[in-house]
N, C-alpha and C positions, 0 to 999 in steps of 0.2 A: 263564743263569750256566752253564758246563760243570761239572759235579762231578769232582773229582780223583780221587774213590773210586767211579766208576762200574765195578767189575771186570768186568761183561759184555762190555765192549767191549775191543777191540786197540788198539792204537796207531798202527795203518796212518794213513797221510796220505792225505787225498783229492788224486787226480792231476788231476782237472778243472781246466783252467784258470780263471782269476778270470773272464775276459770271458765265460766260458762259463755258469760259476755264478751270475752276477749275477743274469740273466734270471730265474733259479727262486728266489733268495733274497730278493730285493727286496721283494716283496709280503709275505713274513713278517715282516721286520723292521717294516714299517709297522704291520701288523696287531697285532702284539705290543703296539705304544705304543697303541694304540688300545682295545685289550681292557684293559688295565691300568688306562689312565685312567678309562676308562668303568666298570670293576668296583668301582673305588674309590668314586667319587662315589655310584653306586648303594647301596653301604653305607653311606657316610655319610647320605644322604638317609633312607635307612631307619631309622635309630638316633637321628638328629640329635634331642636335647631341646628344649623351648622354652624352657628356662632356669628354668623353675619347679620349685621341689624336688617338689612335689606331682604335677608330669607326669615325674617318673623324672630331670629333670636332677642331683638330689643323691644318686642311688641309687649304692652303692658297688660299684664293678667290680672293686677290686683293693686288696691292703692290704700293706704293706712295713714289718715290725715294728708300730709302732702307727700309722703314717703312711696315710691313706686316701687313695683316688685315685677320683675321682666320674666318674658316666658323662659329665658336662657337661665334665669336664676332658678326658677321652679324645676325646670328639667334637671338642672344641674343636682339639686338637692333629691330629687327622687332618685336619681341614679347613685346617689353617695348612700342613700339609706336602703335601698333595696336592689341597687344595679347588680352587684357581686353576688348575691344569694341568688338572684334569679338567672343570670349568665350560667352559674354552676349547674343548675337545675335543668336548663337546656342542653348543655355539655354533656351532662347524665344521661339524660335522654337518649341525646344521638349516641353516645358511646353504648348505652344499653341496646339498641337497634343494632349495632354493627356487631355486638358479642351474641345477639340473639342469632342473627344470619350465620354467623361462623358456627355457632353450635345445633343449627337446624332446630332453633326454638322458635315457636309459632303460637299464636292465640287465636282462639276459634270464637265466632260469635257466641256460640253456647256458652264458654266460658266467661266471656262478658256479661250475657245476659244472667247468669247465676250471680256475679259479684253483684251487679245493680241490684237484684232482687234482695240479696243479703244488706247490702247498704241501706236500702229504702225501708227494709223491715226494722234494722237497728236504728235508725235516724233518730236523734234528739230533736225534738220540734222548736228548740229555742237555738238551735244551732242551722243558721240561714245559709250557709256557705252552698249546701247541695242543692238548696232550693231557687238558686239565683242560676244555675246551670241548665243550658239548653239538654235534649236529651243526646244530642250531637257530641256538646262540650263532655258531657258526662261519660260518653262511651269513648271519648279520646281518652280522658283521663284515666278511665279504669284500665283501659288496653297497656298504656303507658306504664302503670303499676304493676299489672300482671307481667309485663315483660321484665322488668326490674326483678320482681320475686322469683321468676323462673331462672333468671341468670345468675344470681347470688346463690341459688339453692340447687344449682345443677349438678353439683359434686357430692350432695347429700341423700343418705339413703334412709329411708325409714321403715322400720318395722311393720308390715301390713296389718300384722295382729293390732298394734298400737293403733292405726287408723281405725280399724273396725272397731276398737273397743272404744274410742273415743265418740265414734258415729252413734253408738248404743247408748253411751253415757248422756250425749246431746242433741237426742233427735229432735228436741224442740226447737232448736236453732235453725233447722230445716224444713220445718213446717210453717211455712210463710202465709201469715193470715192475708185477706184482701185488704188491700190499702187504698186510700183516697186522698188524691192529691186535692188539698181544700184550701180555699180561702175564708177569709171571717170579717165581718164587720160589726164591732161592737159598739153599742149607744146606751146611754145612761136610761132611756125609759121607752115605753112600748111606743109612745107618740113619734120619738125620734125614728126606732126603727120602722115606724109605718111610712114615716116620712122619705126615709131611704129607699124601702121598698116601691113607693111611687115612682121615684125618680126611676130605679132599675126598670120598671114596668114600661117607662116612658122612653126608654131605650139608653139611659147613662151606662157608662161603662163600670164594671163592679170594681176594677183596681182604681179607678180615678177615685170613686166615691172613697173607697177604703183608706185612701191617701187623705183626703178631705174630712171624712168624717167619724172614722173608727177611733175609739178611745184607748185602743192598744197600741202603742208607738211602736213596739217591735215588729207585729207583723202589717201595721199601716205603712211604713216605710217600704214593705216590698209588695204593696198593693192588696194587702190583705193576706198573704199568704202563711200558711202555717205547716207547708211541707205534706208529706205522705203521713197519713193517722191510721189506725184501725180502730174498730169498734169495741175492743176491750184493752185499749192501750191506759197503763195506770196513770199517766200524768196528764190525763185530757179531762175537762169537764164532762160530766155523764152526761150532759144535754147536748153537748156536741156530737158525742158518740152517738146518740139517739137520733139527732137529726139528720147526720151523715149517712145514715143505715139506709134511710129511704130514698137518697138521691142516685139520679143517674148522672153519666158523663155530660158535662155544661148544664146541669140544672141548678137552680138557686131556691132555697128554701124558704118557706116563711118566716118571720119573726118567731122566735122562742126565748123563752125565759131562761137564764142560768143561775148558776147555783149561788151566784153572788148578787142576784136580784136585778141586774143589768140584762139588756137584752144583745140576741145576735141573729145574723143573717149569714148563712153560709153559701157559698158556690163551690161545686165538685168541679173539678179541670178534668179530672182522668180517674177512671178506675181499674186498678190491675187487681185481677181474682187472684186469690188463694193457691197455693200451689205447694205439695209435699215432694221435697226431692228425695231419691232413693240413695242407697250407698252408692251405687255406682255412680249416679249423679255428680255426688260431691266429692267422692274419694280423691280425686286428683288435688281438688281444693283443701282438703283436710291435709294430706302430705305435704302440700307446700307451706301451709301455715305451721304444721309442727316443725317442718324442716326451717323455717324463717326463725323460729324461737331457739332452734340451735347455733345460729349463726354466731360466732364472736362478735363483741361490741365495737371491735375495730373494723369490722368488713364493712365496705359501701362500695357505691359504683366508682368512685375516684381511683380505687385500686385498679380499674381496667384502663385507666389515662393512658397510661405508657404504652400498653399493648397496641392502641389504637392510635398513638401519637397525635395526642389529643392538646391542645395548647390554648391559652386565652391571653384576653386583654390585659388581666391583672400581673401576669409574668411570673407568677408562683408554680413551682411544681407540684405534680399532683401529688407528691408525698407530704406535701405540707398541710394537707387538709385535714 
C-alpha cells in the first residue's frame, strides 16, 4: 500500500507506458502474494498450540480490562483468517516442483539473477515487502515464481519474431541503472540532523536511530529503509539522488537539506552496478512473460493437484478452487 505520508518522495508521475511497465512489475506482484501467505503460515506453525493448557494453549497473550485473550484464541484467529490461503500456496509450490521435475524444467542461478535485477529496478519505494526480505528469502521466492511460470507455460509456443520485436520496442526495460539499497533519517532541522550525526559518529546504530528519530513513519518502521533507488528515479527527492550518488556501500552521508526544508541523513547498505542485458540474456524471460499473457484466466496451479494426488486439511477437491 502506498503511504500518503512518504514525504521524501516527489509527486512526479511515471511516464512509462503501461504496456512497457507490465513486463517489469508483474513478477513483483506475484512474488508479494507468495511471500505474504508463506510467511504467515510459517508463523502459525511455529506458534500453534496443541490445545492443551499445559502445552501453552491457555497462555495469556493479551488483556483488555479484565478480559483475557489466550494464545490458543490468537492462533485460531490467525488460522481462520490466513490458514487456508497459506496452505494452498504451500501445496501449489510443492505440486509445481513435482510438475517441474516430471517435465525436466529447471531454474538456473542466471535466471534468478535476472529476475531479481528486474524486480529491484522496478521497485516502488513505497512498497515495503521486498525491502523486508533477506537475499536468501528473495532468491527462494523468485525461484518458486519461475517454476510456477515455466510449468504453466510449458505447452505455449511464442513466435520468435514477436519476442525480438518486444525486445526492440522495450530495450529501456533491460538497461538496468545502478541501484543503491538505502536508508534515511529525516529530521525537522539542521540542529536535529547534526545531533543524529553525532550519535552515529559515537557508534549508535543507524536503524535504531531511524526508528527513534526519523520523521518519516513509513521508512522509520523499517529502520529507515527506502529500498533500492536510482539517481534518476522520478519519485525520489532530488536531494536524495544527489547525496546517494557520492556514497559507497556502508557509507553514511552528512546532513543535507531536502526540497521541503527538512534535513536528511542517508546510509547506503549496498550498491548494485548497472547492467545492460542483451537479447540473448532476456529472450527466455520475454517468451515466458508473453506466454503467461496467453494463459486462459481459469488456469492455475490447482489444475495439477489431481495429477500429483494432492490433498489438504480443508477436504475440498482441487476442482473447487
